[in-house]
C-alpha positions in Angstrom: -29.5 -56.1 -132.2 -27.8 -54.1 -129.4 -24.7 -56.3 -129.9 -24.6 -55.5 -133.6 -25.0 -51.8 -132.9 -22.1 -51.9 -130.5 -19.9 -53.9 -132.9 -20.5 -51.5 -135.7 -20.2 -48.3 -133.7 -17.0 -46.4 -134.3 -14.3 -47.1 -131.7 -13.9 -44.5 -129.1 -10.4 -43.1 -129.2 -8.2 -44.0 -126.3 -7.5 -41.1 -124.0 -3.9 -40.0 -124.3 -2.1 -40.4 -121.0 -1.3 -37.1 -119.4 2.2 -35.9 -119.8 4.1 -35.9 -116.5 3.8 -32.3 -115.4 5.2 -31.1 -112.2 2.7 -31.5 -109.4 2.9 -29.7 -106.1 4.9 -31.6 -103.6 3.5 -32.3 -100.2 5.9 -32.2 -97.3 7.6 -35.6 -96.9 7.1 -36.7 -100.5 10.5 -35.4 -101.6 12.5 -38.4 -102.8 9.5 -40.5 -104.0 8.0 -37.6 -106.0 11.3 -36.8 -107.5 11.9 -40.4 -108.6 8.5 -40.6 -110.2 8.3 -37.1 -111.6 11.9 -35.7 -111.9 10.3 -32.4 -113.1 9.3 -31.8 -109.5 13.0 -31.2 -108.6 13.1 -28.5 -111.2 9.9 -27.0 -110.0 11.4 -26.9 -106.5 14.5 -25.1 -107.8 12.3 -22.7 -109.7 10.3 -21.9 -106.5 13.5 -21.3 -104.6 14.7 -18.9 -107.3 11.3 -17.1 -107.1 11.6 -16.8 -103.3 15.2 -15.5 -103.6 14.1 -12.8 -106.2 11.0 -12.0 -104.1 13.1 -11.4 -101.0 16.0 -9.8 -102.9 18.2 -12.4 -101.3 21.3 -12.2 -103.4 23.3 -14.6 -101.2 20.7 -17.4 -101.7 20.5 -16.7 -105.4 24.3 -17.0 -105.8 24.1 -20.7 -104.8 21.3 -21.4 -107.3 22.7 -19.9 -110.5 25.7 -20.9 -112.6 28.7 -18.6 -112.7 28.2 -18.4 -116.5 24.5 -17.5 -116.2 23.1 -15.6 -119.2 20.0 -13.4 -118.8 18.1 -11.9 -121.7 15.6 -9.3 -120.6 14.2 -6.2 -122.2 16.1 -7.0 -125.3 19.4 -6.9 -123.5 21.8 -9.8 -122.8 23.8 -9.9 -119.5 26.3 -12.6 -118.8 27.6 -13.9 -115.5 25.9 -14.5 -112.2 27.4 -11.3 -110.7 25.5 -9.3 -113.4 22.2 -11.0 -112.4 22.7 -11.0 -108.6 24.3 -7.6 -108.0 21.4 -5.4 -109.2 19.2 -7.4 -106.7 21.7 -6.8 -103.9 21.7 -3.0 -104.7 17.9 -2.9 -104.8 17.8 -4.4 -101.3 20.4 -1.9 -100.1 18.3 1.0 -101.4 15.3 -0.3 -99.5 13.4 -1.6 -102.6 10.7 -4.1 -102.1 9.3 -6.8 -104.4 5.6 -6.7 -103.5 4.6 -9.7 -105.7 6.3 -12.2 -107.8 4.2 -15.0 -109.3 5.3 -17.8 -111.6 2.1 -19.2 -113.2 1.4 -22.0 -115.6 4.8 -23.7 -115.3 5.6 -26.3 -118.0 8.8 -28.3 -117.3 10.6 -30.7 -119.7 13.8 -32.6 -118.9 16.3 -33.6 -121.5 19.0 -35.7 -119.8 21.0 -33.3 -117.6 19.2 -30.2 -118.9 15.7 -28.9 -118.1 13.6 -26.2 -119.6 10.9 -24.4 -117.6 8.5 -22.0 -119.3 6.0 -20.0 -117.3 4.1 -16.7 -117.1 5.5 -14.3 -114.6 4.0 -11.2 -112.8 6.3 -9.0 -110.8 5.3 -5.9 -108.8 8.0 -3.9 -107.0 8.8 -0.5 -105.5 12.3 0.9 -106.2 13.2 4.4 -105.0 9.6 5.2 -104.3 8.5 4.3 -107.9 6.0 1.4 -108.2 6.5 -0.8 -111.2 4.8 -3.9 -112.6 5.8 -6.3 -115.3 4.4 -9.4 -116.7 5.1 -11.8 -119.6 6.6 -15.1 -120.4 9.8 -16.5 -119.1 11.9 -19.5 -120.1 14.6 -20.8 -117.7 17.2 -23.4 -118.6 18.6 -25.5 -115.9 21.6 -27.9 -115.7 21.9 -30.8 -113.3 25.1 -30.7 -111.2 26.9 -33.8 -110.2 25.3 -33.6 -106.8 21.9 -33.7 -108.4 21.0 -30.1 -107.8 19.5 -28.1 -110.6 21.1 -24.7 -111.2 19.9 -21.9 -113.5 22.2 -21.4 -116.5 20.0 -19.2 -118.8 16.9 -17.0 -118.3 14.9 -15.3 -121.0 12.1 -13.0 -120.0 9.8 -11.4 -122.5 7.6 -8.7 -121.2 4.1 -8.2 -122.5 4.8 -4.5 -123.0 6.7 -3.3 -126.0 10.5 -3.3 -125.7 12.3 -0.2 -124.8 15.2 -1.1 -127.1 15.1 0.8 -130.4 16.8 -0.5 -133.5 
C-alpha cells in the first residue's frame, strides 16, 4: 500500500541548481576561485573600485577604469576617465571625506570578455562641511583586458531620490 502511494504521488520538482554568484574569496583562494567562479574576479575589481572611491584615491582609480569610461549619474552623462577621476581628486584636495560607501546585493554576470555588475549602493560623504548621503542602484560594465584584468568601461548610478534634472 505504501509503495502504491509513493508511486502515485506527484513527483517532487528537482531543485534548480544555484546560479554561480560571486562568493566572498578567502585569502589564498585567488586562482582556484576565479577558475571555478570567474565572477569572483569581477567582484574583486568592484571591491577595489569601491575602496578607491571611499579613499578618494584618484591614482588607484585611474588604473582601474578605461580611458573611454562613460558615467551616467543624476541624469547627466560624462565621458572619459579624467571626468570621473578629477572630481574625486579635487574633493580630496578640499579635505572632503567619504564616510561610508557600501555596495550591497551584488549580482554579476559574465558575457565573454564583458561583465555586468548590478548592486545597491549607499554613499555618505562630507564635502566643504556639508554632509550628504545618496543611495540607489548602480550598474557597472567591465571589459577584460588582454592581461586578464577587469576594467570599468561604463557606470550608471540611479539614485532613489528624484532627479535634479528638469526637462
